[in-house]
Every structure is written in C-alpha cells, then in structure tokens.
C-alpha positions as MATLAB code, in Angstrom:
seq = 'MPVNREKEPDISSKGVGLDSAQSYNLLHTPKEAIAAIKDGAVGFCLYADKPGHNTEGLIFADRDEPNQWPDLGKTLRVISGSGTGDHLTFINAGNIGCAKAKGDLKGIGSVRGTNWFVDAPGSVHPTGGIYHMVENPDIAELSNDDLPRELRPGSRANSTSSAKAEPIEPLGSLPDDFNPAEVTNDVGITLKEVRRLSERLNYLLSCINPSGYDSLSEADQAAVRSLLIWRFDETDIANILRSCRDRRGRVGEDAHPYKMERDDYVRRTIQNTAIPYKVDPDLAQALLKDAKKTSGSRPSAGNFSLIEVQKAFAYLNGGATVTQLVESGLITWRDGTQKSSVKKRVRRCLSILQDAEYVSGKTHPQDRRKTLYVTHGLSKLRIPGDEEWNQATRSLRKLSEDNRDTEESSGRVK';
ca = [
      41.539   -8.395   21.620;
      43.937   -5.421   21.080;
      42.597   -2.222   19.486;
      44.404    0.616   17.717;
      44.104    4.366   18.311;
      40.982    4.496   16.148;
      39.397    1.883   18.476;
      39.568   -0.629   15.638;
      40.190   -4.251   16.738;
      43.398   -5.836   15.461;
      41.447   -8.440   13.523;
      39.935   -5.639   11.421;
      43.156   -3.744   10.778;
      44.951   -7.002    9.933;
      42.103   -8.424    7.856;
      41.738  -11.497   10.071;
      38.462  -13.370   10.606;
      37.062  -13.266   14.146;
      36.894  -17.050   14.464;
      40.117  -17.817   12.598;
      43.239  -19.344   14.137;
      45.088  -16.074   13.490;
      42.467  -14.241   15.540;
      43.027  -16.413   18.594;
      46.776  -15.832   18.320;
      46.107  -12.110   18.843;
      44.262  -12.580   22.147;
      45.912  -11.532   25.409;
      45.460  -12.977   28.878;
      44.560  -10.431   31.599;
      48.180  -10.322   32.791;
      49.461   -9.863   29.236;
      46.945   -7.080   28.637;
      48.002   -5.206   31.792;
      51.651   -5.511   30.794;
      50.864   -4.280   27.284;
      49.002   -1.232   28.646;
      52.015   -0.402   30.832;
      54.198   -0.653   27.737;
      52.043    1.857   25.856;
      49.313   -0.237   24.231;
      46.158    1.761   23.473;
      43.766   -0.802   24.858;
      41.668   -3.898   24.335;
      38.107   -4.862   23.544;
      35.866   -7.699   24.681;
      33.696   -9.569   22.177;
      30.343  -10.684   23.574;
      29.409  -14.351   23.869;
      32.635  -15.880   22.527;
      33.612  -19.085   24.377;
      37.189  -18.843   23.103;
      37.416  -15.345   24.584;
      36.025  -16.411   27.990;
      32.910  -14.285   27.398;
      30.418  -17.081   26.713;
      26.869  -16.052   27.592;
      27.754  -12.394   28.187;
      26.010   -9.421   26.602;
      26.736   -5.702   26.920;
      24.557   -2.608   27.111;
      26.650    0.145   25.507;
      25.036    3.344   26.779;
      25.905    6.614   25.053;
      23.158    8.382   27.028;
      22.850    6.434   30.323;
      20.099    8.662   31.740;
      17.776    7.818   28.848;
      17.991    4.045   29.330;
      15.450    2.058   31.345;
      16.647    0.851   34.737;
      18.300   -2.523   34.113;
      19.394   -3.103   37.707;
      22.817   -3.376   39.327;
      25.577   -5.153   37.439;
      29.209   -4.693   36.412;
      29.593   -1.144   35.071;
      32.465    0.460   33.155;
      32.680    4.217   32.531;
      33.765    5.253   29.034;
      37.014    7.117   28.546;
      34.886    9.898   27.070;
      33.448   10.493   30.543;
      29.866   10.599   29.294;
      28.822    7.040   28.488;
      29.253    3.622   30.049;
      28.658   -0.039   29.369;
      26.997   -2.685   31.510;
      27.758   -6.403   31.474;
      24.976   -8.997   31.761;
      24.376  -12.711   31.441;
      22.179  -13.195   28.378;
      19.129  -14.933   29.839;
      16.842  -14.619   26.840;
      18.710  -15.129   23.560;
      18.897  -11.336   23.174;
      20.117  -10.173   19.775;
      22.339   -7.259   18.810;
      20.466   -3.989   18.347;
      21.046   -0.275   18.015;
      18.473    1.920   19.723;
      15.782    3.212   17.400;
      12.526    5.124   17.367;
      12.167    7.446   20.354;
      15.371    6.008   21.860;
      17.510    6.423   18.745;
      21.028    7.563   19.614;
      21.153    6.384   23.225;
      23.377    3.382   22.499;
      23.142   -0.295   21.637;
      22.736   -3.807   22.976;
      25.879   -5.668   22.009;
      25.521   -9.423   21.695;
      27.360  -12.143   19.792;
      30.271  -10.827   17.675;
      29.878   -7.202   18.842;
      32.430   -5.710   21.242;
      33.014   -3.064   23.919;
      36.235   -1.447   25.121;
      37.797   -3.086   28.157;
      38.733   -1.238   31.378;
      42.194    0.303   31.114;
      41.768    1.190   27.444;
      42.499    4.756   26.350;
      39.766    6.797   24.664;
      40.831    9.038   21.722;
      40.256   12.022   24.064;
      42.843   10.609   26.472;
      40.364    9.406   29.091;
      40.652    5.918   30.580;
      37.892    3.307   30.581;
      37.487    2.271   34.217;
      35.231    0.046   36.290;
      33.059    1.814   38.874;
      30.653   -0.923   39.998;
      31.403   -4.626   40.351;
      28.542   -6.525   42.006;
      27.546   -9.954   40.729;
      26.830   -9.882   37.008;
      23.052   -9.669   36.591;
      20.893  -11.501   34.073;
      19.130   -9.697   31.225;
      16.205  -10.986   29.173;
      14.181   -9.627   26.266;
      11.401   -8.713   28.694;
      13.765   -6.222   30.350;
      14.185   -4.276   27.103;
      11.693   -2.022   25.299;
      11.057   -2.709   21.613;
      13.354    0.196   20.685;
      16.305   -1.746   22.137;
      15.559   -5.061   20.459;
      16.921   -6.030   17.030;
      16.094   -2.966   14.979;
      17.377   -0.383   12.589;
      19.754    2.292   11.611;
      19.218    3.089    7.951;
      21.574    4.836    5.614;
      19.923    8.164    4.794;
      22.138    9.350    1.947;
      20.403    9.431   -1.416;
      21.800    7.020   -4.010;
      24.425    5.883   -1.513;
      25.851    2.438   -0.993;
      24.574    0.504    1.970;
      26.211    0.986    5.348;
      28.702   -1.625    6.630;
      27.026   -4.772    7.897;
      27.733   -5.954   11.418;
      29.033   -9.544   11.772;
      26.153  -11.854   10.886;
      26.757  -14.902   13.058;
      23.927  -17.427   13.217;
      20.249  -16.564   13.143;
      18.779  -17.062   16.643;
      16.424  -20.036   16.799;
      13.567  -17.736   17.779;
      14.344  -15.011   15.228;
      11.081  -13.513   14.012;
      11.525  -11.199   11.011;
       8.026   -9.787   11.498;
       9.174   -8.092   14.720;
      12.209   -6.332   13.215;
      11.644   -2.573   13.112;
      12.930    0.154   10.828;
      14.432    3.449   11.952;
      11.035    5.030   12.607;
       9.782    2.135   14.736;
       7.564    0.384   12.167;
       7.797   -3.411   12.191;
       8.382   -5.508    9.089;
       4.948   -7.047    9.626;
       3.423   -3.573    9.390;
       5.535   -2.552    6.393;
       4.388   -5.635    4.504;
       0.858   -4.256    4.849;
       2.018   -1.033    3.222;
       4.068   -2.498    0.372;
       2.562   -5.196   -1.831;
       5.843   -5.473   -3.727;
       7.906   -6.157   -0.623;
       5.329   -8.597    0.713;
       5.420  -10.469   -2.606;
       9.224  -10.598   -2.691;
       9.411  -11.967    0.857;
       6.594  -14.468    0.300;
       7.601  -15.924   -3.071;
      11.085  -17.368   -3.570;
      10.848  -17.145   -7.369;
       8.659  -14.095   -8.134;
       7.680  -13.241  -11.679;
       9.358  -10.310  -13.396;
      12.922  -11.205  -12.423;
      15.459  -13.072  -14.558;
      17.091  -14.851  -11.632;
      16.759  -15.548   -7.934;
      19.710  -13.227   -7.311;
      17.895  -10.387   -9.047;
      14.833  -11.044   -6.886;
      17.057  -11.057   -3.782;
      18.401   -7.635   -4.711;
      14.901   -6.342   -5.409;
      13.930   -7.393   -1.877;
      16.975   -5.571   -0.491;
      16.028   -2.464   -2.444;
      12.497   -2.494   -1.028;
      13.783   -2.987    2.510;
      16.206   -0.076    2.121;
      13.391    2.057    0.721;
      11.374    1.259    3.825;
      14.249    2.361    6.078;
      15.503   -0.966    7.409;
      19.040   -1.349    8.668;
      21.521   -3.255    6.521;
      22.356   -5.782    9.237;
      18.658   -6.413    9.834;
      18.135   -6.755    6.083;
      20.757   -9.508    6.000;
      18.860  -11.442    8.660;
      15.491  -10.830    6.986;
      16.877  -12.135    3.690;
      18.295  -15.262    5.301;
      14.988  -15.929    7.027;
      12.421  -15.004    4.360;
      14.326  -15.832    1.176;
      16.062  -18.991    2.371;
      16.192  -21.246   -0.701;
      16.666  -24.554    1.091;
      13.837  -26.940    0.304;
      12.264  -24.425   -2.079;
      14.464  -24.782   -5.177;
      16.408  -27.546   -6.885;
      20.142  -28.171   -6.574;
      20.818  -26.280   -9.813;
      19.473  -23.099   -8.193;
      22.009  -23.056   -5.350;
      19.715  -23.783   -2.390;
      22.418  -22.862    0.146;
      23.191  -19.442   -1.353;
      21.747  -17.542    1.610;
      24.116  -19.417    3.915;
      27.030  -17.606    2.273;
      27.888  -14.401    4.113;
      29.824  -13.105    1.105;
      26.752  -13.417   -1.120;
      24.436  -11.740    1.389;
      26.898   -8.902    1.968;
      27.521   -8.275   -1.734;
      23.823   -8.333   -2.520;
      23.179   -5.606    0.060;
      26.285   -3.520   -0.539;
      25.791   -3.513   -4.331;
      22.297   -2.095   -3.930;
      21.613    1.635   -3.947;
      18.379    3.601   -3.868;
      17.572    7.182   -4.921;
      15.793    7.942   -1.636;
      13.816    6.335    1.159;
      10.202    6.592    2.208;
       9.599    9.810    4.096;
       9.234    8.881    7.797;
       6.151   11.057    8.336;
       4.493    9.634    5.225;
       5.315    6.094    6.368;
       3.690    6.695    9.748;
       0.644    8.283    8.108;
       0.219    5.344    5.722;
       0.403    2.907    8.635;
      -2.139    4.903   10.642;
      -4.478    4.879    7.644;
      -4.025    1.142    7.065;
      -4.907    0.399   10.683;
      -8.204    2.269   10.551;
      -9.411    0.876    7.224;
     -11.353   -2.356    6.888;
      -8.678   -3.792    4.610;
      -5.071   -4.547    5.398;
      -3.686   -1.867    3.068;
      -3.817    1.956    3.126;
      -7.002    3.398    1.664;
      -5.000    5.238   -1.014;
      -2.000    4.001   -2.965;
       1.197    5.797   -3.922;
      -0.024    6.391   -7.475;
      -3.060    8.303   -6.207;
      -0.892   10.293   -3.791;
       1.411   11.252   -6.661;
      -1.551   12.412   -8.746;
      -2.802   14.615   -5.905;
       0.716   15.983   -5.445;
       0.882   16.910   -9.148;
      -2.586   18.450   -9.068;
      -1.608   20.684   -6.153;
       1.515   21.784   -8.033;
      -0.616   22.652  -11.073;
      -3.026   24.604   -8.853;
      -0.194   26.488   -7.102;
      -0.445   24.642   -3.790;
      -4.018   25.449   -2.825;
      -7.274   23.827   -3.942;
     -10.621   22.376   -2.981;
     -11.443   18.720   -3.540;
     -13.497   19.641   -6.598;
     -10.642   21.659   -8.084;
      -8.239   18.762   -7.568;
     -10.612   16.312   -9.253;
     -11.235   18.689  -12.168;
      -7.554   19.550  -12.650;
      -7.187   16.891  -15.326;
      -4.368   15.244  -13.369;
      -6.516   12.789  -11.399;
      -7.209    9.709  -13.511;
     -10.561    7.928  -13.499;
     -12.079    5.308  -15.691;
     -14.980    5.906  -18.027;
     -18.246    5.500  -16.194;
     -16.778    6.282  -12.779;
     -18.858    8.701  -10.764;
     -17.179   11.978   -9.824;
     -18.299   11.381   -6.240;
     -16.177    8.201   -6.121;
     -13.133   10.091   -7.379;
     -13.703   12.758   -4.739;
     -13.704   10.070   -2.054;
     -10.350    8.784   -3.343;
      -8.905   12.295   -3.298;
     -10.195   12.840    0.245;
      -8.481    9.614    1.353;
      -5.232   10.941   -0.098;
      -5.738   14.272    1.643;
      -6.324   12.524    4.964;
      -3.006   10.686    4.658;
      -1.137   13.825    3.590;
      -2.705   15.773    6.459;
      -1.547   13.160    8.976;
       1.936   13.472    7.481;
       1.573   17.279    7.854;
       2.188   17.996    4.170;
      -1.356   19.348    3.729;
      -3.741   21.274    5.973;
      -7.349   22.351    5.501;
      -9.035   25.631    6.351;
     -12.332   27.326    5.633;
     -12.363   28.705    2.104;
     -12.154   32.523    2.344;
     -14.673   32.992   -0.480;
     -17.092   30.166    0.337;
     -17.332   29.085    3.960;
     -19.135   25.882    2.967;
     -15.968   24.599    1.320;
     -12.565   23.561    2.627;
      -9.455   24.973    1.020;
      -6.484   22.624    1.245;
      -3.008   24.130    1.223;
       0.338   22.356    1.016;
       3.400   22.560    3.260;
       6.424   21.320    1.359;
       4.376   18.747   -0.563;
       6.103   19.568   -3.848;
       9.412   18.383   -2.358;
       8.011   15.140   -0.960;
       9.436   12.207   -2.893;
       6.994    9.342   -3.171;
       8.269    5.951   -4.400;
       6.789    5.406   -7.819;
       7.108    8.984   -9.078;
       9.043    9.893  -12.226;
      12.248   10.601  -10.316;
      11.992    7.238   -8.614;
      11.354    5.336  -11.832;
      14.206    7.063  -13.646;
      16.636    6.462  -10.790;
      15.545    2.854  -10.392;
      16.216    2.129  -14.054;
      19.773    3.408  -13.643;
      20.601    1.481  -10.467;
      23.581   -0.813  -10.706;
      22.677   -4.443  -11.046;
      24.522   -7.261   -9.329;
      28.022   -7.802  -10.688;
      28.457  -10.949  -12.772;
      30.448  -12.694  -10.045;
      27.461  -12.330   -7.738;
      25.051  -14.030  -10.107;
      24.493  -17.725  -10.564;
      25.372  -18.689  -14.122;
      22.648  -21.319  -13.907;
      20.120  -18.665  -12.889;
      21.201  -16.148  -15.505;
      20.481  -18.619  -18.279;
      16.774  -18.560  -17.476;
      14.172  -18.557  -14.748;
      14.312  -21.365  -12.224;
      11.285  -23.616  -12.452;
];
C-alpha cells in the first residue's frame, strides 16, 4: 500500500476503507512498487495478516528501542529509515493481538497484528533515511508465550484533561480467545484488578441495563468514561465494550441487540466522551496494593474517605496527627460510632496515601509518642468523586442525538 510523505497510507489520505474494492485497486505488486520508488514514490507499507495483501498469518514487532525488547530470536529484520529502530516479521503462532508497549516497557514500540502496518523496505523516512532489510533468515514463529504482559494487548491512555479520546486503531474482529480481564491500562493494572477498585465500573460491565441511566447508550458511555478514568487505551476500550456490553441475547429486538457490532457506534461513543482527569497512577497502584492485602476484594478505604482526609490536611495546613484529623470536623462519622473506629478508617487512608507517596509520617517533635503526618503535594491530588470531578462530570457532553436509539431514549429498556 503506498504511503505519502507523512507516512500516511493512501487509504487514509483518500478516505478509503481498508477492505474496500477501492483499497485493493491501490495495491502494488513488488515490481510495480520498485518501479514507483525509482520514479520518486515515497514508499509503501505492509498491513499485517491480510490475505488480499499476501501477508496472511504475519505479525510485526515494531521496535523503537530494540535493545529494550526481549530476545525474540532470528527472523526477517528491517532497519528503520530513522536509523534507530527496526521491525521484525513473524508468523503469528498464537492469535497474538495488536498492542503498544506499556508499564515498564512503555515507549519501546508495538506488536502490530491484523490491520496495523509497518513501512516496507525501500521506503523513505521523513529524515531521508531508507528502510532496508539487514537479516533474511526463515521467518520465525511468535506466540503469546514469547511476549511479556507489557507487550500483549494493553494501553496508551490520553492524558490531557477534558480532552477528546485518542484515535482508535482499526477494530477488526475480536479474537476468539479475547479475555477482557487481562487487558491492562497504562500503568500495568489489569481490568480484572481495576474492577476490584471501582464498584461503578464493575457494575457497568456486569449489568447490560444498569439503573440510573435513561438508555443503554448512556450506560455504554458511562462505561467508557470509567475506563478512561482508569487509564485504559481507547482501542482497548472498544474491545472491552464489545465483549462486556454485547447486547446480543440480553435485550429485545427493540433495543438494538447488534449495536455493539457497529464500528461507527463504538467509535462515536468513545470519541464523544471526555473526562476532567484520570486516576493518579501512584494512587491507583496504592489502592491495588491495599486491596490485595485486605480480607475483602476492595480497598480498605474508599475515595470519599480519602477526600475527607485530603480536606482535613488542607484545613490543618498539611501536617497533623490522627487525632487532629479526626477532630478537624471534616471527617464524617455516624452517631454512636466510636472515635477509635474513625481513627482506624483514617489510618487506612493514611496507609494508602503513604504508599502513593503523598503523605509521610515522622516522630512528632513535641510528643515522641505520636506520629506527625505531613503531606507532599496532596492538595493537588485529584481524586475521582471530589467537587471538581462532580462539577466537571455534570458538564460533560452527552451523546449526540444521532448516536442514541430513539427507542431507548423514550424510556428504559425492560
């Protein structure tokens, strides 16, 4: 497939669908591609696993930082025109999905499967360098077992406050063995783990017609919002939606059971959703650590309690003992509750905030029997559920009318 000087495939610049007849008319044979390069063409790209492109069963490892990748063995290797990266070609032996590196490996490149592409040898990089093949043994096989979790279907989340979602990669078909629970966000936390941390998200992904929403479309967007909050990638969110909120067999014909099969609906739902901010990565990790060491499946302290402690610290100028926090008047407790129980709740909050490094404890300078807790940027930590969050959430754009089901908008689906 030809590309332009911005490395954009012709199907994108011409607005042509990848699997359309017009798309196949743009393809070049190897001889035609060589002739075009000689005549001044910028270059070509290869789409992974496309039978009509003679790439059926192939997958690419696009390595921006080759030295940081695990050893995947010898296979066909092409050096980037930039001179720093490369890409490897493999036979997909394990139904490997597309993924951008995340967690500790974030930024090293991506695994490019069905509908993703790499630049072909002979193409010209914007710097003027030429993509060229340097190793050409037999093409090796690659399976999921060869890849660490950070290089399996994962995340790159849009980090701009109140911004639209990032572009969604081509969706294709969900792999038969797709497991949404294993999808990770951009800090390496799996969806299974996040569902332990967020009752709202767990509810939205478990119940097709949750209470509190006027339509299924509104519930779909609420799920997207929660997934964005928890730092999941837009392309992963599309697949999670299609897997967890698939309406087929769960609603009647009047509720559009095949809605999630429509790429345009899934894309609009995600791209029309904005959030004021995302969960702080250090707080997310601290909440997960706390949830894992408690007897229950949830963190030992909820966001509301964390917000109260945050406000109490602000009132007390960023330094306080547990007793001072409890007696600040900003920690709520029901009539009849023992102060000792409230202190335990505050200590659970402090433990989480200490793990996130927003709070530290030291011996009180005036009473060595007590611990003085001091904050480190806690006042700037934005916790979902605070006043800023609630105000911003109320002002978020709802789905446009053309993205709603008129049948749904008339009332809740029974």
